[in-house]
C-alpha positions as a printed Julia matrix, in Angstrom:
70×3 Matrix{Float64}:
 57.15  -50.51  74.31
 53.62  -51.07  72.93
 52.38  -47.89  74.6
 55.03  -45.88  72.78
 53.78  -47.19  69.4
 50.16  -46.44  70.27
 51.0   -42.91  71.39
 53.04  -42.27  68.24
 50.2   -43.6   66.09
 47.69  -41.32  67.8
 49.97  -38.28  67.46
 50.54  -39.12  63.79
 46.78  -39.49  63.14
 46.05  -36.16  64.87
 48.78  -34.49  62.81
 47.39  -35.81  59.53
 43.86  -34.73  60.51
 45.1   -31.24  61.41
 46.92  -30.85  58.09
 43.87  -31.98  56.12
 41.57  -29.7   58.09
 43.83  -26.68  57.6
 44.19  -27.41  53.9
 40.42  -27.49  53.38
 39.59  -24.25  55.24
 40.86  -22.02  52.41
 39.22  -23.94  49.57
 36.3   -22.6   47.6
 33.74  -25.24  46.66
 34.12  -26.06  42.99
 31.14  -25.83  40.71
 30.8   -28.66  38.25
 28.84  -28.7   35.04
 25.59  -30.6   35.22
 22.83  -31.36  32.74
 19.91  -28.97  32.95
 21.85  -26.12  34.58
 22.91  -22.88  32.9
 26.52  -22.65  31.81
 28.68  -20.06  33.59
 28.91  -16.68  31.86
 32.06  -16.17  29.82
 33.3   -14.53  26.66
 35.88  -15.56  24.08
 37.63  -13.94  21.14
 37.71  -15.69  17.8
 40.6   -15.7   15.34
 39.32  -12.5   13.71
 39.28  -10.57  17.0
 35.49  -10.59  17.49
 34.29  -11.11  21.05
 31.57  -13.7   21.63
 29.55  -13.74  24.84
 27.74  -16.9   25.76
 24.81  -14.83  27.04
 24.33  -13.37  23.52
 23.72  -16.89  22.22
 21.07  -17.83  24.78
 18.43  -20.11  23.28
 20.69  -21.16  20.4
 22.64  -24.4   20.24
 26.32  -23.84  21.05
 29.2   -26.22  20.44
 32.54  -25.35  22.04
 35.65  -27.09  20.85
 38.69  -26.21  22.96
 42.04  -27.21  21.58
 45.68  -26.16  21.85
 48.17  -25.45  19.12
 51.08  -27.15  20.82
């Protein structure tokens, strides 16, 4: 009876490991913001329809305030 529990535990552990391994194979590593590194390139439109590129503001202080209207 004890052997059955050990075998089931091992099979369960192998199954969990296989699922986790398969789930990670398709993931792209995420890049996180860090002090001292350049921000990723992006552009945004303001309320008047003008497009702002972050690269155009290089060397200037930039403050981004993201908010939602809901």
